[in-house]
C-alpha positions as CSV (number, residue, x, y, z in Angstrom):
1,X,-23.6,29.5,-21.7
2,X,-20.3,30.1,-23.6
3,X,-17.4,27.7,-23.0
4,X,-13.8,27.9,-24.3
5,X,-11.1,25.4,-23.5
6,X,-7.3,26.0,-23.6
7,X,-4.7,23.3,-23.3
8,X,-2.1,24.5,-20.9
9,X,-0.1,21.2,-20.7
10,X,-0.3,17.5,-21.7
11,X,-3.3,17.0,-19.4
12,X,-4.0,20.4,-17.9
13,X,-6.9,22.3,-19.2
14,X,-8.1,25.9,-18.6
15,X,-11.8,26.3,-19.3
16,X,-13.5,29.7,-19.4
17,X,-17.2,29.6,-18.7
18,X,-19.6,32.6,-19.2
19,X,-23.2,32.6,-18.1
20,X,-25.3,35.5,-19.4
21,X,-27.1,37.8,-16.8
22,X,-30.6,36.9,-18.1
23,X,-30.1,33.2,-17.0
24,X,-29.0,34.3,-13.6
25,X,-31.9,36.7,-13.2
26,X,-34.4,34.1,-14.4
27,X,-33.3,31.6,-11.7
28,X,-33.1,34.2,-9.0
29,X,-36.7,35.3,-9.8
30,X,-37.9,31.7,-9.7
31,X,-36.3,31.1,-6.3
32,X,-37.7,34.4,-4.9
33,X,-41.2,33.6,-6.2
34,X,-41.0,30.2,-4.4
35,X,-39.8,31.9,-1.3
36,X,-42.6,34.5,-1.3
37,X,-45.1,31.7,-0.9
38,X,-43.7,30.6,2.5
39,X,-41.7,33.5,3.9
40,X,-43.1,35.3,7.0
41,X,-42.8,39.1,7.2
42,X,-44.3,41.3,9.9
43,X,-47.4,43.1,8.7
44,X,-48.2,40.6,5.9
45,X,-50.1,37.3,5.9
46,X,-48.2,34.2,4.9
47,X,-48.2,33.9,1.1
48,X,-49.3,37.5,0.7
49,X,-45.9,39.3,1.0
50,X,-45.4,41.6,-2.0
51,X,-42.7,40.3,-4.4
52,X,-40.9,43.6,-4.2
53,X,-40.5,43.2,-0.5
54,X,-39.2,39.7,-0.8
55,X,-36.7,40.8,-3.4
56,X,-35.5,43.7,-1.3
57,X,-35.0,41.5,1.8
58,X,-33.7,38.3,0.2
59,X,-32.5,39.2,-3.3
60,X,-28.8,39.5,-2.5
61,X,-28.7,36.2,-0.5
62,X,-30.6,34.3,-3.1
63,X,-28.4,35.6,-5.9
64,X,-25.3,34.3,-4.0
65,X,-27.0,30.9,-3.6
66,X,-27.9,30.8,-7.3
67,X,-24.4,31.8,-8.4
68,X,-23.0,29.0,-6.3
69,X,-25.5,26.5,-7.8
70,X,-24.9,27.7,-11.3
71,X,-21.1,27.5,-10.9
72,X,-21.3,23.8,-9.9
73,X,-23.9,22.8,-12.4
74,X,-22.4,24.7,-15.3
75,X,-19.0,23.0,-14.7
76,X,-20.6,19.6,-15.1
77,X,-22.6,20.7,-18.1
78,X,-19.5,22.2,-19.7
79,X,-17.6,18.9,-19.1
80,X,-20.3,17.0,-21.0
81,X,-20.5,19.6,-23.8
82,X,-16.7,19.5,-24.3
83,X,-16.5,15.7,-23.8
84,X,-13.9,16.1,-21.1
85,X,-13.1,13.7,-18.2
86,X,-11.7,15.8,-15.4
87,X,-9.4,14.3,-12.7
88,X,-10.0,15.5,-9.2
89,X,-11.5,18.8,-8.2
90,X,-11.0,21.9,-10.4
91,X,-9.3,25.1,-9.3
92,X,-11.8,27.9,-9.8
93,X,-10.7,31.4,-10.5
94,X,-13.7,33.7,-10.2
95,X,-14.4,36.3,-12.9
96,X,-17.5,38.5,-12.9
97,X,-20.0,38.0,-10.1
98,X,-21.4,41.6,-10.3
99,X,-25.1,42.2,-10.7
100,X,-25.8,42.9,-14.3
101,X,-22.7,41.2,-15.7
102,X,-23.8,37.5,-15.3
103,X,-21.3,35.0,-14.1
104,X,-17.8,34.0,-15.5
105,X,-15.0,32.0,-14.2
106,X,-11.9,30.0,-15.2
107,X,-11.6,26.4,-14.1
108,X,-8.2,24.7,-14.2
109,X,-8.1,20.9,-14.0
110,X,-6.5,17.8,-15.4
111,X,-8.1,15.3,-17.7
112,X,-7.6,11.6,-18.0
113,X,-5.1,10.7,-20.8
114,X,-6.0,9.0,-24.0
115,X,-4.6,5.5,-23.7
116,X,-3.4,3.9,-26.9
117,X,-2.1,0.4,-26.0
118,X,0.8,-1.2,-27.8
119,X,-0.2,-4.7,-29.2
120,X,0.3,-7.4,-26.6
121,X,1.4,-9.7,-29.4
122,X,4.8,-7.9,-29.4
123,X,5.5,-8.6,-25.7
124,X,8.2,-11.2,-24.7
125,X,7.3,-12.6,-21.3
126,X,9.2,-14.9,-18.9
127,X,7.3,-17.6,-17.0
128,X,9.3,-18.9,-14.0
129,X,9.4,-22.6,-13.5
130,X,10.6,-24.2,-10.3
131,X,11.2,-27.9,-9.4
132,X,11.5,-28.6,-5.7
133,X,14.6,-30.8,-5.1
134,X,15.0,-33.2,-2.2
135,X,17.8,-30.9,-1.0
136,X,15.2,-28.1,-0.8
137,X,12.9,-30.2,1.4
138,X,15.8,-31.1,3.7
139,X,16.8,-27.5,3.9
140,X,13.2,-26.5,4.8
141,X,13.2,-29.2,7.5
142,X,16.5,-27.8,8.9
143,X,14.9,-24.3,8.9
144,X,11.9,-25.6,10.9
145,X,14.2,-27.4,13.4
146,X,16.1,-24.1,13.8
147,X,12.9,-22.2,14.4
148,X,12.0,-24.7,17.2
149,X,15.4,-24.9,18.8
150,X,15.8,-24.6,22.6
151,X,18.7,-23.3,24.7
152,X,20.8,-25.2,27.3
153,X,23.1,-23.3,29.6
154,X,26.8,-24.3,29.3
155,X,29.9,-23.6,31.4
156,X,32.2,-22.5,28.7
157,X,33.1,-19.3,26.8
158,X,30.6,-17.9,24.3
159,X,31.1,-18.5,20.6
160,X,29.3,-17.9,17.3
161,X,25.5,-18.9,17.4
162,X,25.5,-19.0,21.3
163,X,22.9,-17.1,23.2
164,X,24.3,-14.8,25.9
165,X,22.2,-13.2,28.7
166,X,23.7,-9.9,29.6
167,X,23.3,-6.6,31.5
168,X,24.7,-3.5,29.8
169,X,25.0,0.2,30.1
170,X,25.9,2.4,27.2
171,X,27.8,5.7,27.8
172,X,28.7,8.6,25.6
173,X,31.3,10.9,27.1
174,X,30.9,9.0,30.4
175,X,27.1,9.7,30.5
176,X,24.5,7.0,30.0
177,X,22.1,7.7,27.1
178,X,18.4,6.9,26.7
179,X,17.8,3.5,25.3
180,X,21.4,2.3,26.0
181,X,20.7,0.3,29.2
182,X,19.2,-3.2,29.6
183,X,19.0,-6.1,32.0
184,X,18.7,-9.8,31.3
185,X,19.0,-9.0,27.6
186,X,19.2,-12.2,25.5
187,X,21.4,-11.9,22.4
188,X,22.6,-14.5,19.9
189,X,26.2,-13.9,18.8
190,X,26.4,-13.4,15.1
191,X,22.7,-12.5,14.7
192,X,23.6,-8.9,13.7
193,X,21.1,-7.2,16.1
194,X,23.6,-4.8,17.6
195,X,26.1,-2.3,16.1
196,X,29.4,-3.6,14.7
197,X,31.7,-5.0,17.4
198,X,29.1,-5.5,20.1
199,X,28.4,-9.2,19.4
200,X,31.9,-10.1,18.4
201,X,33.2,-8.4,21.5
202,X,31.3,-11.0,23.6
203,X,32.8,-14.0,21.9
204,X,35.2,-15.8,24.3
205,X,33.5,-14.4,27.4
206,X,32.1,-16.6,30.2
207,X,29.3,-16.3,32.6
208,X,30.1,-13.8,35.4
209,X,32.7,-11.9,33.3
210,X,32.5,-8.1,32.9
211,X,33.9,-6.3,29.9
212,X,33.9,-2.9,28.2
213,X,33.3,-2.5,24.5
214,X,34.6,0.7,22.9
215,X,32.6,1.1,19.8
216,X,31.2,3.7,17.4
217,X,27.6,4.2,16.1
218,X,27.4,4.1,12.3
219,X,27.2,7.5,10.6
220,X,23.8,6.5,9.1
221,X,22.4,5.2,12.4
222,X,18.6,5.6,12.6
223,X,18.8,7.6,15.8
224,X,20.4,10.9,14.5
225,X,21.4,11.9,18.1
226,X,23.7,8.8,18.3
227,X,24.9,8.6,14.7
228,X,28.7,8.6,14.3
229,X,29.4,9.0,18.0
230,X,31.9,7.0,20.1
231,X,30.2,4.8,22.8
232,X,31.4,2.6,25.6
233,X,29.2,-0.4,26.6
234,X,29.8,-1.8,30.1
235,X,28.6,-5.4,29.9
236,X,28.1,-8.2,32.4
237,X,27.7,-11.7,31.0
238,X,25.2,-13.6,33.2
239,X,24.7,-16.7,31.2
240,X,25.9,-18.6,28.1
241,X,23.7,-21.1,26.3
242,X,24.1,-23.2,23.2
243,X,21.3,-24.2,20.8
244,X,19.7,-27.6,20.8
245,X,17.8,-28.7,17.7
246,X,14.7,-30.8,18.2
247,X,14.9,-34.5,17.2
248,X,13.0,-35.6,14.2
249,X,10.5,-37.7,16.1
250,X,6.7,-37.9,16.6
251,X,6.7,-35.2,19.2
252,X,8.2,-32.8,16.6
253,X,6.0,-34.1,13.7
254,X,2.7,-33.5,15.5
255,X,3.5,-29.8,15.7
256,X,3.0,-29.7,11.9
257,X,-0.2,-31.7,11.9
258,X,1.4,-35.1,11.2
259,X,-0.2,-37.5,13.6
260,X,1.1,-40.7,12.1
261,X,3.4,-42.1,9.5
262,X,6.7,-41.0,11.0
263,X,9.5,-39.3,9.1
264,X,8.2,-40.2,5.6
265,X,4.8,-38.7,6.3
266,X,6.4,-35.6,7.7
267,X,8.6,-35.1,4.7
268,X,5.6,-35.6,2.4
269,X,3.6,-33.0,4.4
270,X,6.6,-30.5,4.1
271,X,6.9,-31.1,0.4
272,X,3.2,-30.6,-0.2
273,X,3.3,-27.3,1.8
274,X,6.3,-26.2,-0.2
275,X,4.6,-27.0,-3.5
276,X,1.5,-24.9,-2.5
277,X,3.7,-22.0,-1.5
278,X,5.7,-22.4,-4.8
279,X,2.6,-22.4,-6.9
280,X,1.4,-19.2,-5.3
281,X,4.8,-17.6,-5.6
282,X,5.1,-18.6,-9.3
283,X,1.8,-17.0,-10.0
284,X,2.7,-13.8,-8.2
285,X,6.0,-13.5,-9.9
286,X,4.6,-14.2,-13.4
287,X,1.7,-11.7,-12.9
288,X,4.1,-9.1,-11.7
289,X,6.4,-9.7,-14.6
290,X,3.6,-9.4,-17.1
291,X,2.3,-6.2,-15.6
292,X,5.9,-4.7,-15.6
293,X,6.3,-5.5,-19.3
294,X,2.9,-3.9,-20.1
295,X,4.0,-0.9,-18.1
296,X,7.4,-0.6,-19.9
297,X,5.9,-1.1,-23.4
298,X,3.4,1.8,-23.1
299,X,4.0,5.5,-22.5
300,X,1.4,8.0,-21.4
301,X,1.2,11.2,-19.4
302,X,-0.1,10.7,-15.8
303,X,-2.4,13.1,-14.0
304,X,-0.6,14.6,-11.0
305,X,-3.9,14.6,-9.1
306,X,-4.1,10.8,-9.4
307,X,-0.4,10.4,-8.3
308,X,-1.1,12.6,-5.2
309,X,-4.2,10.6,-4.3
310,X,-2.3,7.3,-4.6
311,X,0.6,8.6,-2.7
312,X,-1.7,9.7,0.1
313,X,-3.4,6.3,0.1
314,X,0.0,4.4,0.3
315,X,1.1,6.7,3.1
316,X,-2.0,6.1,5.1
317,X,-1.6,2.3,4.6
318,X,1.9,2.5,5.8
319,X,0.9,4.4,8.9
320,X,-1.9,2.0,9.7
321,X,0.5,-1.0,9.3
322,X,3.0,0.7,11.5
323,X,0.4,1.3,14.2
324,X,-1.0,-2.3,13.9
325,X,2.5,-3.6,14.6
326,X,2.8,-1.6,17.7
327,X,5.0,1.2,16.3
328,X,4.9,4.8,17.2
329,X,4.3,7.9,15.0
330,X,6.3,10.1,17.3
331,X,8.6,12.2,15.2
332,X,6.9,11.0,12.0
333,X,7.4,13.3,9.1
334,X,4.6,12.8,6.5
335,X,6.4,15.0,3.9
336,X,9.4,12.6,3.8
337,X,7.1,9.6,3.4
338,X,5.2,11.3,0.6
339,X,8.5,11.6,-1.4
340,X,9.3,8.0,-0.7
341,X,6.0,6.8,-2.1
342,X,5.8,9.1,-5.1
343,X,7.5,6.9,-7.7
344,X,5.7,3.7,-6.6
345,X,2.4,5.6,-6.7
346,X,3.2,6.9,-10.2
347,X,3.8,3.4,-11.4
348,X,0.6,2.1,-9.8
349,X,-1.5,4.9,-11.4
350,X,0.0,4.4,-14.8
351,X,-0.5,0.6,-14.7
352,X,-4.0,1.1,-13.4
353,X,-4.9,3.3,-16.4
354,X,-3.3,0.8,-18.9
355,X,-5.0,-2.2,-17.4
356,X,-8.4,-0.5,-17.2
357,X,-8.2,0.3,-20.9
358,X,-7.0,-3.2,-21.7
359,X,-9.8,-4.8,-19.7
360,X,-12.4,-2.6,-21.3
361,X,-11.2,-3.1,-24.9
362,X,-10.8,-6.9,-24.4
363,X,-14.1,-7.3,-22.6
364,X,-12.5,-9.0,-19.7
365,X,-14.5,-9.6,-16.5
366,X,-14.1,-11.4,-13.2
367,X,-16.0,-14.7,-13.4
368,X,-18.2,-15.0,-10.2
369,X,-17.4,-18.7,-10.1
370,X,-13.7,-18.0,-10.0
371,X,-14.3,-15.3,-7.4
372,X,-16.1,-17.8,-5.2
373,X,-13.4,-20.4,-5.8
374,X,-10.6,-18.0,-4.8
375,X,-12.4,-17.0,-1.6
376,X,-13.1,-20.7,-0.7
377,X,-9.4,-21.5,-1.3
378,X,-8.3,-18.7,0.9
379,X,-10.8,-19.8,3.6
380,X,-9.7,-23.4,3.5
381,X,-6.8,-22.8,5.8
382,X,-9.1,-21.6,8.6
383,X,-11.0,-23.9,11.0
384,X,-14.4,-22.4,10.2
385,X,-14.0,-21.8,6.5
386,X,-17.7,-21.2,6.0
387,X,-17.6,-18.2,8.4
388,X,-14.6,-16.8,6.4
389,X,-16.5,-17.1,3.1
390,X,-19.5,-15.3,4.7
391,X,-17.2,-12.6,6.0
392,X,-16.0,-11.8,2.5
393,X,-19.5,-11.7,1.0
394,X,-20.9,-9.6,3.8
395,X,-18.7,-6.6,3.0
396,X,-18.7,-5.2,-0.6
397,X,-15.3,-3.7,-0.2
398,X,-13.7,-7.0,0.8
399,X,-15.5,-8.7,-2.0
400,X,-14.3,-6.1,-4.4
401,X,-10.7,-6.7,-3.5
402,X,-11.0,-10.4,-4.4
403,X,-12.8,-9.5,-7.6
404,X,-9.9,-7.2,-8.5
405,X,-7.5,-10.0,-7.9
406,X,-9.5,-12.3,-10.2
407,X,-9.8,-9.6,-12.8
408,X,-6.0,-9.2,-12.8
409,X,-5.6,-12.9,-13.2
410,X,-8.0,-12.9,-16.1
411,X,-6.2,-10.0,-17.8
412,X,-2.8,-11.6,-17.3
413,X,-4.1,-14.8,-18.8
414,X,-5.5,-12.9,-21.8
415,X,-2.1,-11.2,-22.4
416,X,-0.1,-14.4,-22.0
417,X,-2.3,-16.2,-24.5
418,X,-1.3,-13.6,-27.1
419,X,2.3,-12.7,-26.2
420,X,5.5,-14.8,-26.6
421,X,6.1,-16.6,-23.4
422,X,9.4,-18.3,-22.5
423,X,9.9,-20.6,-19.5
424,X,12.8,-19.7,-17.3
425,X,13.9,-22.1,-14.5
426,X,14.4,-20.7,-11.0
427,X,15.5,-22.3,-7.7
428,X,13.1,-22.6,-4.8
429,X,15.3,-20.3,-2.7
430,X,15.4,-17.6,-5.4
431,X,11.7,-17.8,-5.9
432,X,10.7,-17.6,-2.2
433,X,13.4,-15.0,-1.2
434,X,14.0,-12.7,-4.2
435,X,17.1,-10.6,-3.8
436,X,18.3,-12.4,-0.7
437,X,20.1,-15.4,-2.3
438,X,23.5,-15.2,-3.7
């Protein structure tokens, strides 16, 4: 077998493979001889069919089979011989397949890049630190009360934060449009659920009042059939209700598992929950920051085949999530989503290659005890924690996901121990709601 390899790009290779005819003939003969011992041909006893007859009847078919086998096996052998690590399936361009000329083909494929990591000692990392203030606790309690508020009907005009119950019909050019009609629709004024002008147009209205809202759909509205169009909503206000926050009493406290101890015990429970959430969020943010710095500090070419595989995987995950949440795939355009995921997929693939090399060179592994501890910690919030632990260990894929999490933690710890780490204070709001606080 003769093999020659040409570099046609950073990672693309073109490999020409030539198999001499005598090797093909030898394997075809072996296969035909084996076949002659079992084949049945009229006029001959089993095992007594002349080889010339077997070759005449089955020679062409056997040669095709042998060529297919040799093509697959020779590619693997050539990869080993040339010390190449191919990514994905090769593109095969056939050359000679004719009898008497052996077998030749050109395989085009990508290879994994050589990863030369920059020293982690040169990295400057930021470790977020967060102290939970008493004001944070009180704000959280206010949020919980807001989530458990009730509504009481009032005989006055509607104002900001009131809930109105309405019937409405939307018309474009005097004709109702699909999805523009509702009855007993509950809407909180100021919540921002409707297009601009709808909610503010109901402020000052009272139960029983009818009104028309002359509005316009945004130019970038998600429904392209309505985008930028003028619309008239004919609205009937049926009820106005104001919010009532629950009292801070035992009835409210028990909803959060506080059976005794009153307000002080409730505040302690809320603070402890916030601290647990803070610790998890600090870990996530630090890990993410470390991985981003590793990503930024190292450059390497990325195989397109891996990017395409990761893009497809992310798209399928998004579709599954959409379906699990009751969404519809009607009108779904996979090509648009592929473009949306391409850059995140590229980043994931690059980081995966970098971290794999780092984990390998540093001899990092996921400690089974830490894996077990992580699973038990995750299971502790369930009533039957033992069943949850068993559920993870019964499925190799689920267990592998936890092992990967622990491996990442170990790698981040290894990097942080060698890099320069500066502590950076962060508020609880900014930590828990990145990009949403001002």
